C-alpha positions as a Markdown table, in Angstrom:
| # | Residue | x | y | z |
|---|---|---|---|---|
| 1 | Met | 117.6 | 102.5 | 153.2 |
| 2 | Arg | 116.3 | 98.9 | 153.5 |
| 3 | Ile | 117.0 | 98.3 | 157.1 |
| 4 | Phe | 114.7 | 101.6 | 157.6 |
| 5 | Asn | 112.0 | 100.3 | 155.4 |
| 6 | Ala | 111.8 | 96.8 | 157.3 |
| 7 | Phe | 112.0 | 98.4 | 160.9 |
| 8 | Ala | 109.2 | 100.8 | 160.1 |
| 9 | Leu | 107.1 | 98.3 | 158.3 |
| 10 | Phe | 107.6 | 96.0 | 161.1 |
| 11 | Ala | 107.2 | 98.3 | 163.7 |
| 12 | Thr | 103.6 | 99.3 | 161.9 |
| 13 | Val | 102.8 | 95.5 | 162.5 |
| 14 | Met | 103.2 | 95.9 | 165.8 |
| 15 | Val | 101.7 | 99.0 | 166.8 |
| 16 | Ile | 98.5 | 97.8 | 164.7 |
| 17 | Val | 98.6 | 94.2 | 166.6 |
| 18 | Ala | 99.1 | 96.0 | 169.8 |
| 19 | Gly | 95.9 | 98.7 | 168.9 |
| 20 | Gly | 93.9 | 95.8 | 168.3 |
| 21 | Thr | 94.7 | 94.2 | 171.6 |
| 22 | Val | 94.0 | 97.2 | 173.8 |
| 23 | Phe | 91.0 | 97.6 | 171.6 |
| 24 | Phe | 89.7 | 94.5 | 171.9 |
| 25 | Arg | 90.2 | 94.1 | 175.8 |
| 26 | His | 88.3 | 97.4 | 176.3 |
| 27 | Val | 85.5 | 97.0 | 174.2 |
| 28 | Glu | 84.9 | 93.3 | 174.4 |
| 29 | Gly | 86.5 | 92.5 | 177.7 |
| 30 | Trp | 88.2 | 90.1 | 176.5 |
| 31 | Ser | 91.3 | 88.8 | 178.4 |
| 32 | Trp | 95.1 | 90.0 | 177.3 |
| 33 | Leu | 95.5 | 86.8 | 175.4 |
| 34 | Asp | 92.0 | 86.5 | 174.1 |
| 35 | Ser | 92.3 | 89.6 | 172.7 |
| 36 | Tyr | 95.8 | 89.0 | 171.1 |
| 37 | Phe | 94.8 | 86.0 | 169.8 |
| 38 | Phe | 91.5 | 87.3 | 167.9 |
| 39 | Thr | 94.0 | 90.3 | 166.5 |
| 40 | Val | 96.4 | 87.9 | 165.2 |
| 41 | Val | 94.0 | 85.5 | 163.9 |
| 42 | Thr | 92.2 | 88.5 | 162.4 |
| 43 | Leu | 95.1 | 89.9 | 160.5 |
| 44 | Ser | 96.3 | 86.5 | 159.2 |
| 45 | Thr | 92.8 | 86.0 | 157.8 |
| 46 | Val | 92.9 | 82.8 | 159.5 |
| 47 | Gly | 89.4 | 83.0 | 161.2 |
| 48 | Tyr | 89.2 | 80.2 | 163.7 |
| 49 | Gly | 85.8 | 81.8 | 164.9 |
| 50 | Ser | 86.3 | 80.5 | 168.6 |
| 51 | Ile | 86.4 | 84.6 | 169.3 |
| 52 | Val | 83.6 | 86.6 | 167.8 |
| 53 | Pro | 83.0 | 90.2 | 168.8 |
| 54 | Ala | 79.7 | 90.7 | 170.8 |
| 55 | Thr | 79.4 | 94.4 | 171.1 |
| 56 | Ala | 78.0 | 96.9 | 168.2 |
| 57 | Leu | 81.3 | 99.0 | 168.6 |
| 58 | Gly | 83.6 | 95.4 | 168.5 |
| 59 | Lys | 82.1 | 94.8 | 165.1 |
| 60 | Ile | 82.5 | 98.1 | 163.5 |
| 61 | Gly | 86.3 | 98.3 | 164.9 |
| 62 | Thr | 86.8 | 94.3 | 163.7 |
| 63 | Thr | 85.4 | 95.4 | 160.3 |
| 64 | Val | 87.7 | 98.7 | 160.0 |
| 65 | Phe | 90.6 | 96.9 | 161.6 |
| 66 | Ile | 90.2 | 94.3 | 159.0 |
| 67 | Phe | 90.3 | 97.0 | 156.3 |
| 68 | Leu | 93.4 | 98.6 | 158.0 |
| 69 | Gly | 95.2 | 95.8 | 159.3 |
| 70 | Leu | 95.1 | 93.2 | 156.5 |
| 71 | Gly | 96.9 | 96.0 | 153.9 |
| 72 | Val | 99.7 | 96.3 | 156.1 |
| 73 | Phe | 100.0 | 92.9 | 157.4 |
| 74 | Ala | 99.6 | 92.0 | 153.7 |
| 75 | Val | 102.8 | 94.2 | 152.7 |
| 76 | Ala | 104.4 | 93.2 | 155.6 |
| 77 | Leu | 104.4 | 89.3 | 154.4 |
| 78 | Gln | 105.3 | 90.5 | 150.5 |
| 79 | Gln | 107.9 | 92.6 | 151.4 |
| 80 | Phe | 109.2 | 89.4 | 153.8 |
| 81 | Gly | 108.6 | 87.0 | 150.8 |
| 82 | Ala | 110.6 | 89.8 | 148.3 |
| 83 | Phe | 113.5 | 89.5 | 150.8 |
| 84 | Ala | 113.7 | 85.7 | 150.7 |
| 85 | Ala | 113.8 | 85.6 | 147.1 |
| 86 | Arg | 115.9 | 88.1 | 146.7 |
| 87 | Lys | 118.7 | 86.1 | 149.2 |
| 88 | Arg | 118.3 | 83.1 | 147.4 |
| 89 | Glu | 118.9 | 84.6 | 144.4 |
| 90 | Glu | 121.9 | 86.5 | 145.8 |
| 91 | His | 123.0 | 82.8 | 147.0 |
| 92 | Thr | 122.3 | 80.8 | 143.1 |
| 93 | Glu | 124.5 | 83.6 | 141.7 |
| 94 | Trp | 127.3 | 83.6 | 143.9 |
| 95 | Leu | 126.9 | 79.8 | 143.7 |
| 96 | Val | 127.4 | 79.7 | 140.2 |
| 97 | Ala | 130.4 | 82.5 | 140.2 |
| 98 | Gln | 132.2 | 79.8 | 142.4 |
| 99 | Leu | 131.0 | 76.8 | 140.6 |
| 100 | Gly | 132.3 | 78.5 | 137.1 |
| 101 | His | 135.6 | 79.7 | 139.3 |
| 102 | Gly | 137.8 | 76.8 | 138.3 |
| 103 | His | 137.4 | 76.3 | 134.9 |
| 104 | His | 137.3 | 80.0 | 133.3 |
| 105 | Asn | 141.1 | 79.3 | 132.4 |
| 106 | Arg | 140.7 | 76.2 | 130.7 |
| 107 | Arg | 141.2 | 75.9 | 127.3 |
| 108 | Lys | 137.7 | 75.2 | 125.6 |
| 109 | Pro | 138.0 | 71.7 | 123.6 |
| 110 | Thr | 138.3 | 72.2 | 120.0 |
| 111 | Asp | 136.7 | 70.1 | 116.9 |
| 112 | Pro | 139.5 | 67.7 | 116.3 |
| 113 | Lys | 138.1 | 67.4 | 112.8 |
| 114 | Ala | 138.2 | 71.9 | 112.4 |
| 115 | Asp | 142.1 | 71.6 | 113.9 |
| 116 | Asn | 143.6 | 71.5 | 110.5 |
| 117 | Ala | 142.4 | 73.3 | 107.5 |
| 118 | Asn | 143.4 | 71.1 | 104.9 |
| 119 | Asp | 140.8 | 68.8 | 107.0 |
| 120 | Ala | 138.3 | 70.9 | 106.6 |
| 121 | Pro | 135.3 | 69.2 | 104.2 |
| 122 | Ser | 135.0 | 70.7 | 101.1 |
| 123 | His | 132.3 | 72.5 | 99.5 |
| 124 | Asp | 133.3 | 72.1 | 96.1 |
| 125 | Ala | 131.3 | 70.3 | 93.7 |
């Protein structure tokens, strides 16, 4: 189920990037590269400002694009971070298990003073 969710999220991000690229290509008349660049820079909230929409439709489309696309982009980043954290936790658990594997059969050292009940301190007054 996780792989399907990851694929669906990735596909959604790709559709939004492709849709934004096509939108800006046709509405603003930018090159494909400039349209793609603006789309990614806008979604990632970097916003260099080197390219800005000049038409009213381009400005309105950008605001709608930000509200729709930014949410999906943020969820994608969050899911990627959660996946990386989960993998790190699994690796840490594996490492701890490997380090403790050779030591679980050893006897714990005992307190030499408590080996003999006669050596135990007396609490009689």
